[in-house]
Steps between C-alpha positions, in 0.01 A plus 500: 500500500779257423518334157514156662136559609379468137676170431211302637293607188544324171282672238662851509475793254719811538350814347660841463313820415375588152761656275783359714818692562847364575431482874183281451678276257808457725281426809288247326810333343665456839195357661442266212862373535458453870185298459639296216809421714264349754332263263207716411369588143373852528374718211617860476251728316395854434172621355343820378437643150862522385795254468858616589632725228772716643841409352677480833236256650493280191872472537478429863245219453686346209857514616438416864256217414208637706218242478213746486203475269232753390156361601227762432226239513621285785217292637659235722444510881823406677528397859734796570546825314798711599511863380838656477577874484122563545203431709194306383213737471700794378400657165827392326443133569250307278303279739584126510287264696660264745434309808766694704696822441848599625663844438870608477539869434675819591234762418268673742219285627171597329298188549429254768795253509460127531657304777782382284663844410829671522478872408787730587401855390834651602701285267610627152383202300317162525823347374664604829224344706532174297882506544466528877224229518737274306783571736278402791456156325872465449464530122805664338374681184863548387510128416289606193644817338177548305306530825746743654496714181119502496482616863769771438314626199158498675636728774689702250192584303256537792733759671585705189855362467538469874448875555177445697627235753435588862540171684832324582366165402487616143868603510582168670349308209700705240821429693439130520381413149719345239364625166538492131621863453498487115135409493407769757671752261317352202159520674574854636582622156178364356282676753370792298301458180477769226148571622630564853765721356219712348316496840821642668539775244135604526501498878811723539332762278198517723600586861379704790768717674451635853734783534437559871641161601704434179340171409362350175208258457487307172218280392553205256281256328503145676835348432775285655575661848871521393390766247401724796849485626645584160268800482579621852880458451491707186286773660742530788764627258302826496664783692176636656383155615582356855231229505320309224190273526406299188172288510260309301137392591347180386178326616716261720760735642659849515869462482739783565870575509672768720842647452665771719826691496396705804655399832188633670275258312577131532338317199411197704332707769296694238403180318379348826307818588326510160381140532433487877176332570412448126780286380870462569825681415872502592847497357813694548586862597531619133283241318168334608153416387180340589145390417163643579194275493224669292219361716647679801473859367198710416677787321694486170850357512658846423293674774606226752869518399531877488291538816728272695812661364384841608410358840843345534677825432283710727501276808876482572727732716860470384768531770873520450640418839848648444339839430218473753460557879161397618299690769479227768302716755190281453690171462516239769827366650562126464768256583567153351359193658722200548497307177646171384642543145717295274858596390728342231876570465531507126858362508348184649309457171758622240856634516586864536471702177254251344236686300158370612133555435281478804147401395209598726125558466581880496736470205858415421805657675837490333815539706860399519561307826720686751650354808281723734170448303200323647139450411210556737186297474186690634192359654328446164805367316611842360871527434733797537881536523669624814864565594680319782522827693131581483415129588712521809361833610134396457478123560616230737603165364350178648685229316167320414377416159225729363172338414238663275230409251438752230305530175820498310833383641787726392798361318840614378646439154873526417497713192839373395401126507112508509512286817185557714489447872210533743561752786320339792746225567756780570272722717561557866276662754576849631302710748428863467494617863202701624568875498807464278384799285233765520291653219233769444211340308159598376214320327470604137159631377620526140730328249867589490798404284818524716843530354732407789816691588712214385320429171342781295442283191238265645202596717315306767122533502271542801135558534223569746552274810880479446736705705755771403794477733815707583794384716544712804872546439481575128222725356575397140468127579136486398330174404159330468393220724199270407208560719442125511841454665533808706347376827729184478814710459459796723339612827403860595702698754253793464195586692203714404598518135221551240572373156376690196 
């Protein structure tokens, strides 16, 4: 959905969920501003049994001038109702009658969506979705610092101070906003009430410790999700604890926070695993979190969470490639198919020695540009560095521009100046010749965490249907290949091989 599609309606009401948070207020504020700039006179409301009381949100509404009103008994029937940061029909949204409904959200879809909807469940906040929709319309939110500040704070709160971001679009928004930093500090320092301080103390005294896997589970009373992060961060100071999960359960949602100091447990992966199929989760390697929908579980929240944590620990085989030589007697032999990939000479983008951050869907890569450093662009837009020597040994240059359409186009930011450049205009096509390298490979029938020979701090995950592979000329060069991509990348040179 594009925002321009709703401009044909005149009688418009914007509604966020009951007990609105910073993300809901920011999203509605930006949409209200967009509609007003196009000559509309929208209303921005929230309903439910309680008006806004949290100190940080009162400050946010007052100092940013957010035109939201509390309407518990709203009885008007507008031509168009737009729900932001929620979906009409969910339990945390008081029903408002209207002739037509539109939805803008970032949560998991739990109801049937109307035709006019924009729901991106992999994005960290509805504020980010609104920022991207505004960009599509050519609307620069930085022309109004209050708008930019609201968007920033919405993402800040919904991702537990940015610790639970998983999508590069969220990071793009942070990098591009011009904000009122002193107001962000003021709101952030008004986030915990004395009552929530009591909640934090009581929760920490009542924990469940699992010595076999060295993790803590802490239950709190319903509170601001940021409190979960505070509790988890404090618990991680404990010597015997490698992982902590803090959570609360309310009628509308089960919110949880994950912290990890174990290199064999990525917090974002554990959060996603806990919420898989029943909510959503994500974040960073060390800090993450998520939400479980109560209507999608049949057991108690603690049974679900602890059951999934145990399943997570039990299902993975951990492989350290530098210390491992796999038995390849039942592996097949494969060689690369001819592939057209993209390559970028980094010195074409920024000068030698420039510190840069390369932003991709898989995460950020920080490097200092060297004269022989290139970037490869894979068939799904994945990015990885490569030296000039390895490039020359494995690929043939064509001189043609590289074309590709991906979910998220990678970009490069100069860390010294904050200048951001898109990479695709610099990309050239190279060909990986057929048969250029041979590997042993086998279909996985279980989950693995692989620490490669060149990086034993970060693992790569693989599961049933993916492939475990070993270079023929280096038994320690072990890696995981997506099962979805394997047939596009390799062809078999074996006959009569039975895969286990």
